[in-house]
N, C-alpha and C positions, 0 to 999 in steps of 0.2 A: 697172508698179504706177504709180498717182500718187498719191507719198508729201503731206502735209502741209507746206507747203516755207517754213522760217524764212525771214525779210524778213536781203536782204546788201547789208552798209552798203555806203551812199556808196564810191567811190572815194578823194575826200580825204581822209573821216573815214577808211577802209583805210590810205593812206599813213600818216595822223598818229600813226596807230596803229603797227602798222610803227617809229617810228622814223627817227632817221638813219644806219640799217644802207641806209635805200631813199633816202636824199637822198643828194647833195651829191656832188662828183669827186672820180670814183675809187673811187665805189661800189660796188659787188659786181651784179649784171646782179638788175634784179624776180625778186623768188623766182614760184613756179608755184604751183600749185594740187593737191592730190593727194587724190584723190578713193577714199573706199572705201566697201562696199554692206558694210557688218554686217547681220545679225539673232540675235536672242538666241531661240535653240534651248533644248529639252526633253531630254535624256539619259540614257544610266541611262551609269554611271561606274560603273565600276571602279576602285579605290584601289591595291590595289594585284591589278594582274591575272595577277603567275605565279604569286601563292595559297602561296608563302612570301615568307620572309625573305631577303631577295639581299643582306643586311650581308653576316647568319652562315650564306648557301648551305645553312639548310635549313629544317625546317616551324618552323611560328611557336608561339614557346615562350605559357606564359602566360600573358604583357603584351601581347605582339601581338593573340594568342585575342582578346584583351578586345575589342579596338579592329577586329579583322576574321572575329571568327567569329559565322554566325546563330546563331539560338535562337529556342525560345518568342517569347520575349520581347527579342531581340535583333534587329538589323538586318543588320551584317556591313559587308561591306565595298563591297558596292553598289547605291548610292538613286540616287534623280532625281534631275539636277540642271538647272540650268538655268548655258548656255554661252555668249556672242561668238563666233559664227562669220561669218570672212570668205566673202562669195560672187562672183561671178567678174562679177554685174552685176546692172541693176535688176531682171531679174524677176524673180531671188532663186531662183533655179531650182535651183541650178548649185554646188555650193561651191565656193571656188577653195582647190587644193591645198597645204598647206600645204610649203614647204620643208624638206630634211630635218636642213638647218641649224637650223629652228625649232622641227624636230617633239618638243623638250625642255620647250617652251611648257605642254606637256599640259593643260591643262582651263583653260587661261588665255584673254583671247578673242588676237583679234589684235596683231604688232604691229604700231600705226600711229605715224607719222614723219615729220618732216619735220623742214626746214632755217631756222633765224629768216629770217623776211621772204617764209617762202612762210602757205600755208593749207588747209589739212587740212579737207575737204567730205564729208560722214560719212552717207550715204543709210541712216537703222535701218529696221528690218522687226521688228515683236516676235511671236515665233513664240510667245509662252509662253501660259497659260493665264489670265496675271494682266496687272496693269500695268506698263512699265519704261520705262526712258529710256538713257540714256547720258551722263553728268557728267563732263566732263574737269576733270584737275589741271592749275594752270602759264598751258595758254594762255590765249586773251582768249577773249572769248564776250558777248553783251551777253544781252540779260536771252530771248531769244528762241532761245538756243541753251547755255541754262545747266545742261538737263539735272534739275532739281532745283525744285521748287516750295515755298514759300512765303509767310507776310504782307508781301507784298511792292512791295504797292503795283500789279503787274501784273494784266490783265485781257487776254482775250480772246485776240489769235495772240503776245502775247507769254506766254503759258503753254502752248501747245499742247506745247512741247518739256520738259511736266513730266514729265508721266505716258504715256505713248503706249502706246492701249487693245490690248487682246489684236487683230491682224490686222492692227491696221494702219501706219501708216511715218513719217518724218520728216527732215526734212533738217538737219542741225547743222555750223553754221559754225565754221573755229575760225582765227581767221588765230594766226600764231607771234612774237611782239613780241619784241624784244630781251628781256625783261623775264623771257622764257620760253628762252629759251639758257643756259649757262652763265657764269656768273660771272668776272672777273679771277680768274686760278689755281688755277681749276677744270680736271677734262678737256674733250677739248672736244666733251666729251659733255652733256645734264640727264635724266634719270629722272623721268616724271611717271611718272602713272595716269588711269584713265577706270576708271567703273562707276555700276553703277546707281544710283538715288539715289530712286526712289520713295516704299520703305519702306528705308531703307542697309542694318537688318542684317537683318531677312530677305533681300534680293536679293543681299548680297556674301557672306551664308552660304550660297545654293544657287548662289555658284559665275561673277556675271557682271557681272566686275573683269578686266582686260587690260595692256597695259604700252603708256606711249607714249614715243618719244623723239626730241629735240630735237636738232639736229648747228648746232654752232656757224659759222653763215654761208662764213667763208674755212676751212673743213676739210670742208667736206660736198662731199663726193661727187653726181654727178648724180640718184643716186636715191634720199638725201639719208645715205646711210652716214659714218660719219669715215673720211679718207684715212689716219687716222694710226692704225686700229686693225686685227689680220687676223682679230680672230674676235670674236664678242659672246656673250654667256649673259644668260640670266634667268630669274633665282629668287623666286620668291613663298614667303615661308617666310608657309603661306599654313592660317593657324588655322580649319578647319570648325568652328563647333558646330553642328552637326547640326538640333540640337533648336531653333531656332532660323531654320530656313532652308521658303522656299513651303512647301518636296514635304514637309514632316515626316510629313503622314498620311495621302499618299499610300505612304511608303517603309516606313512604318510597316503599311498594307494590301497591301502587295505585298513586299514582305519578312522580316518575320515570323512566327513557325513560326505564332505563338498570338493573333494583331494582341487578339485582347481582353484577353490576359493581361496588356499593356503600364500599367504606370500611367504615366497624363498628365501625376503630381501630380511627376514624378521626372525632369525636363528640369533637370536643374542639374550639373555632372562630378562634384559628391561621391556624385553617388544611384547605382548600378548601373546604371540603363539611358542616364539624363541621360550616362552619366560616356563610355559604350559609344558618345556619338554623336559625342566630341571625337576629329576628324582634327587631328592634329599632323603637316600634309604640306609635302612641297614641291612645285609647283605639281601638286595636287592627285593626289599619288605616297607610299605609306609603308614605311618597310622597305626601301629599296631600292629600290624599283618606280622611280626616276625615270630613266629613258639618255636618251645623248645630252650627257651632258658631255661633252667627250672635245675633245682644239687636240695642238697637236704642240708640241714644246721649242724655248723660241727662240719664241714665237706673239709677236704684239701681245695681249694678251687683256683681253675688256674683261668685269666682273662687274656688271651693273645686278640689283638687291637688295630687293627689295619686302615689306609683312608688310599683313596687312588689321585688319578691324574691330573684334577681339572684343580683349580688355583681355589683350596683348600685350608681352610681351619676349621677344627673340629675341639669339642671340650667335653669328653664321654664325661654323665653324671652319673654315679650313680644310686636312688634313695635307699636308704634304711642300713645299708653296709657300709665295711670300709674294702679297702682295698691298700696293698704293700706296690706300688709303678717308683720307680726312677728310685731307692732309699729313704722312699718318703710316705708315711701313713697320710691318706685322702681320699673324700670322695669323687674328686673331679680332676681329671689330668689331660693331657691336652696330646694330637696330634697333627702332625701340620703333611703335608701331598707326601703321599707317599710314604709315610711314617709307616714305624709299624714297636708295635709294645707290649712289655708282656705285666700283667698285674697280678696279683693273690688273693687270693681274697678267703676268708676265714669268716662264714656266715656263722652271724650269734641271733637274729632277729628274722624268725620267719614269717612268711606271707610273702605276698606280689607286690613291687617294689617298680618303680618306676625307672627306665635307665635308658640316658635319651642326649643328645649333643644339647650343650649350653650356649648354639650360635645363637640369638633365637630364631632367625632367618631361614636356620636351619630346621634347630624345632620343626617351628610353625610351619614347616615343606614337608613334612610328614617323618624327621630324624629321631623319633621317639617310639619306644617300644616297651616292651615291659622283661622282667624274670622273677624267680618263683623258686623262695626256700620252703623249705616242705620242714617242718615241725621235724627233729630227733628222733626214730626210732617210725617216723610214716612208711607208706612203703613207695615204689615210685609210679601208680597208679593212686596212689592215694589227693592227688595235690597236685598241682601245676597245671598248663594246657601244653 
């Protein structure tokens, strides 16, 4: 692969951007460059791979069937989607295996992370059938690594990052300055996200979104993880409006029983067809089909919560245990559109507990999962899902 390459910042400029954490007596050692190989791939995604409601332990009822059952003018629970996936190197021939502790990310792209003072480099390849990009939140970027286009006076090389064509590649460079890390009084990490921004509505509904975590420099291990946390979990309260995805026509033709019977004028949540395409998911899963939210009693667990681009107001609720979020102990917190939240938990109550959105229409639509707290001393194989 020979991707088109973003201009690198001069060393002096980069040092200024990274600020006081990179200078002065007794400063931490210089940051490192963390390189990721990420492609936008098209996949067939199953929102409920068990074929059951794993919260009730039984078959889908009437409400669940409304958003999961295939029919003459219904797509069902399997859709063509686009997702960010990590590869092992610049050839983009071998997927990098997702570690067991991060399998719960589901439809989300790979976790990108670094410490304040580091630089994230993403070697991007677009394997989809439409232009795509990678736009980050929080970190530093120049116009040639913004991953989004507008009438901003730029041209030439500064616009090559805006919309990478099918089969094309690009090198994004994102330094991590002090202002991308947690502020005074916050936990040792800050949560951000990245997503495609060519047509943000269509791209994000297609599935092109992922998490980015920044660790305070003096709290970072060599791999960038926070040294005061035992377990990290990322959950996106991800409302997919499949009516406004890049793949709507493909999904109608592939999965509707009688594609010609689909009324394209019904692309709204208050119509039968449009409503069936609203997927109130958690990491791309409905009705308890999200696995991997496991931990052990007494661990220091950090939850990272995200929301996406639609008309979203969520109320994440943990049964059985409490968290500290926004300097308050609680078991219900809030997320708005494109919201990002860090919540810390030290679970003291073993068992399998509900974790869901407390907005009724979202919970009823599938935004409900479970998390498992193993008793202290129990091995990872001894419990959980």
